[in-house]
Structures are given as structure tokens and as C-alpha cells.
N, C-alpha and C positions, 0 to 999 in steps of 0.2 A: 735635416733630420736623418740620422743614418738608417741605412735600408732596411738593416735588421729589424729597428723598433718599427718602421712603417709597417713592414710584412706581420709583424707582432700585434699591431694595432688593427691592421684588417682581419686577422685572424678573429680577435675579440670581437670585432664587429660583427661578423659573420656569425660566429658561436652566439651573441646577444639575440642576434635576429632569427636565428633558429629557436632558442629557448623560448623567445616572444612567441613565435609562430605556434610552438608547442603548448604553451600555456592557452592561447587561444584556443587550439584544436581540444584541449581537455577541457575547457569550460564550456565550449560547444557540445561537447561529447557528454558534459554532466548535464547541462540542461536537457538535451535531447533523452538522455536515459532516465533523467528524474521526470520529465513529464509524460512519458509512457506509463512509469509507474505511478502517477498520481492517482489512480483509481484505487490501488490497493493501499496505499498511504493513507486515506480517507477512511478506507474500512479498518485498518489498523489503529486508528485515531480512536472510531467510534467503538470499537470493541473492548480495548484495555480500561476504559472507566470503571467497568463492569466488577474487574479484579480488585478494585480498592473498597467496594461497598463492605459493609458490616465491620467496619473497622473504625474506631476512633479518629477524629479529625488530626490526631498528632502522630499518628501513624501513615497517613496516606502519602506524603511526600517522600519518606523515608522507602515505603513499598514500592511507589514510581522510580526511586533512583535505583533500587536492586534490580527492577526489571529493564530499566534503561541500561546498565551496565551488562545483563544477561542478552538484551537484543544487539548489543556492540559486540561482545564475544560471538554471538551468532554468525553476524555479519562478516566480521574482519577477521577470525580466528579459524572457521571452518567453512563458511560459504565461500567467501574470496577465494582462498587456495583452492577450493573445489573446482570454482567457475573457471578460474584460469587453467587448471589441469585440463578441464573437458574442452576449453576452447583450443588448447594446444594439440591435446592430444586424440580426442573424439568430437570434433566440432558437429559432427552429423547428429548427435544426441541431444545438441541443444534445444532444436525446434520439437522434437517428441518430449521433453521434459518440460518444456514451457506449456505445452498441449496438455501436460497432466495435471499443470498447476491451473490451467484454465478450467478444466474439467472441475477440478476442486474449487474453484471460486463460483463455478456456477452451479454446482451443488449446493455449496454453503446458501448462497445468495436464493434458490428456489426453494431450500428448504425454510428460509425466514420466512418468504413471502406465503409457502403454504400453511405455516403456522400463523402468521398474522390473517390469513383469510380463514381461520378457525380449524385448521387441522390439526392433528394431534401432536402434541411436543414431545419429540424423539430425543433421547441422548441425554435427559434432564432428570432428576430425581432431586426430592427435598434434601436440604440439606441437616444433618443430623445435629443436634446441641453440641455447641462449640464448648468441648471441656478444657481443650489446650489451646489456649489463644497463639501461643508461640508456633506450635505445630501447624495449626490452622494457617498462620500468615505464611510459614515456608511453604505449605503445600499450595496456596493461592500464587505465590510467587512463581513457584516451578510451573504450573500451569499455564501462567500468563507466558514465560519464556518461551514453551513448548509452543503454545499459539503462535507468539513473534517469529519462532523459526519456520514456520509455514509460511507465513506471509513475507517473512525477510526472504526465504528462497525464492519465493515469486518476484519479488522486488529486484533481485539480484540478478535472476535470468533475464527479467525484461530488459535490466539495464544491459545485460552483457549481450543480448540479441540486438541491442540498438547502434554498439561500437564494436561489434566482431570483426571489423574490417581493419581496427587500429592495433598498433603494434603491441606487443606483451606489456611494456612498461606503462603505455599510456592506458590500456586497459585496467590494467592494476590501479593504478592512480584515479581512474574516473570512478570505478567500483567502490574504491575505498573513499572519496570523497562523497559519491551517491549515497553511501552507506550512512556515513556519520553524519552529513547533512539531514537525511531523513530521520534517522532517529532523534537528533537533537529538535527537529521541527515536530516529530509526533509525540514524544512525551514531553516536551516544553507546553505544548497545547493539551495534552491531557492533565497535567500539572496544574495548568489555567482552568480547566473545566472542572476537576474536582474539588478545587479551592474555591470556586465562584460563589458557592452558597455561604462559606465560612466570611469571605470579603463581604458580602452582601448584609450578613449578619452584626458584622463589626461596623459597618457604616451606619445601618438602621439604629445602632445605639448612639449616633453622635448628636451634638445639640444643633446641627446645622440641617434646616429643614430639605436642601437639596440633596444633603448626604443620604438622608433617612429615605426619602423618596427613591434615588438611585439603588441603595441598599436594598429596599424593599423589591424593587423590580428585579435586580439580580435574583434572588431568593426565588420568587415566582417565575423567572424565566428558565430556573435550573431544571427542573424536570420537563421542559418544552423543549430545549436546548437537547437535553439527552435524545427525547423522541426522535427530533429533527436528524440528529448524527445517527441513529439507528437506520432510519429510513434513508439517509443518502448513504451510508455503508452498505445496505443491502443493494441499492440502485446500481452503485459503484462496483459490487462483486460481480452481477450478471452482465454488466456492462463491458467490465474488463476481459472476465472470462470469454464472452463471447466473442470479442475482439481479438482475444489471443486464439482461439480456436478458427476463425475465419481465416485470420493470416498464417496459421498453421495449415490448414487446409490447402490454402494457396500456395505456400513452399513445398508441400509433398505432391504436388500435380493436379490436386481436386481444387481448381482456379473459378468455377463456374458460381458458388454462392458467394465468393469474393467479388468477382466481376459484376454480378448483380448488385450486390450493395453498393459499389463504386459508380456504377451506372444511374442508379436512383441519385446518390449523392451529387455528381454531376447534373442531372437533369436538372435538381432544385436549385443546384449553384447557379446555372445560365437561365434558368426560366422564372428564378423569383424575384428579378429585380434588383434592389438595394437590400433587401434581406435574404440573398440567395446564398452568402456564406453561412449566414447562421442557421438558415433552413436546412441547408444541405447538410453541416455538420450535426443537425440535430436528426435527421432523418437517417444518417448514417450510424449514430448512437443509437438510436430506435430500433434499428435491424439488429445491431450486435447484441443489444440488450436481450430482445426477443429470442435470438438466437441460444444467448445464454441461458435464459430463463427456461426453454424449452427442452434444451440437453441436461440441464440441470434437474427439471421435472422430471425427466424419465430417469435419471440416475437416482434422483430419491425414491420413487416408485419401486425401481428395481430393489435398491437398498433395504427398505422398509419391508419388502416381502423376503429378502434374504433373513432379515432380523426377525420376521414372524415366523420362518421354519424353524429358525434355531430355538427359537423360545417355546414352540409348539410341543 
């Protein structure tokens, strides 16, 4: 075989191995970044179904599709370029911005806890009678996309912080894949949730007893599922928010709180036998959740006082 062809085949082999390694690195980065953003994803999936209430069943999926497209625009056309620019030009801003998101999540989670414990509901008013359903639908979609923007910004910031050491192209690909994957998962789940009662009603009209029972179960389970999602979303908010704040403080040089939480986790892992891993993770999650709840409650108290002074 001519030496030139051998050299070419060797080059192709090297390029193929490099490409395979890059794909593996990107896949690992996607898994790592997506896992860290899971708490925000849960909250996103828990919040969105409320935006399609008050509409007829045939409008639910089109509205979710409009929100999905808005979410993809948020992530890929706005947040992705901003995240990449920050990581290249001002990487020191990533941690403070991430902590601002952690403060927001902690505040929102604590606000929900306070309301569920009987506190006053803030920022909510009774809906006026719907006179223009098309305008009302447009307003709901816009509101959902704005909420998605905040949660998407947190998802992208978390993902970026996990792959900050990768090269620019890998970062771009990882963030894009994470953004698309999370959007599909979240809004696919939302679509399934909001249509669950319709599926149940359809099955309940079947001639088969098993289908009727399953359909009735779906219809009855829907309100309980939404309650569970709401609770899980609230827990995820304070847990993720507290974890972000703890990590951010450590990165900024205030390591004592993070060291305490890690020491508790390691103590549980090495002192609880076969359940050490689970109890270690749980203890760390509880501590970060309590931190998020405490910080969020302080922020809620301050915000309510400021609002009270403005309306006085």
C-alpha cells in the first residue's frame, strides 16, 4: 500500500478517535450539567400546568406548543449567546449571577411555604371576567414565557458552571443539547399532565371494565398529582437555591458553611453502614434546603415590608 495512503488512513483514524473522545466528553458534560439543573427542571414542570387552566381542552396543547417554542427561543437565541459571552469575557460574573438565581429560587420557594402555612398571598389578584379569550390566551402565553425565561436562565447558568473548563465549542454544544433536551422533557411532561384527565374521561367511556377503572383512576388522580407536583417543585426550589448559595459562598471564599455541610454528609456516609450513601445525600439535601428556606424567608420578609411601605 502506498505510504501516502497509509499516512492518510492514519490521519483519519486519529481524527475519528478525537471525534469519539469529544462526543464522549460532550455526553458526559450534558449528563453532569443536566443533573445539576434537575431541581429547577422539576419546578419548571410543576409551574407550567397552571398556565393552561381556564381554557377549553382543544386549546391546551396549542398553548403548550407556543410556550415550548418561546422556551427554546429563550434558551438558544438569548441565553446561550449571553452565557458563552460571559464565560469568555467575564467568567468571574458567573458565580455571582448564579447566586442571584439561587436567591430568587430560595425566595420563591419560601414564599410558597409561607402561603401554604397560612400566610397572606402576595402578588396575586382575582382574575377579571374574560371578555376577549384570544387576548387572554396571548397574555397567558407571554406570562408563561417570561417565567420560563427566569427558570431557563438558572438552568443555563447551572449548566455553564458545570462545564466552565471545556473549550468554547464544547460549551456551546453542551448548553444547546441541555437546553433542547430539558425543554422537550419539561413540556412533554406538561402536555401529558394536562391531558391526563381528558385521557381518563375517554377511557371511562369505554365498554371495557378495565379501561373504565383505569380512566376513573386517572381523573381522580389528577388533582392529587398537581398537589404533589406543587409540593415537589417548592422543595426543589429551596433545595437547589440553598445548594447554589452554599457553593457560591465557598467559591467566593466563605467556605465554613459548605465545610460544615460536607462534614455532616461525610459523617453520615461513613457512620451509617449500608444506608450511609443515602443518608449522607439526604442530610446534605436537608441542610441546603434549610439554608434556602431561611434565606428565602428573610428575603420574603424584607420584600413584604418594602411592599407595605409602598402601599401605605
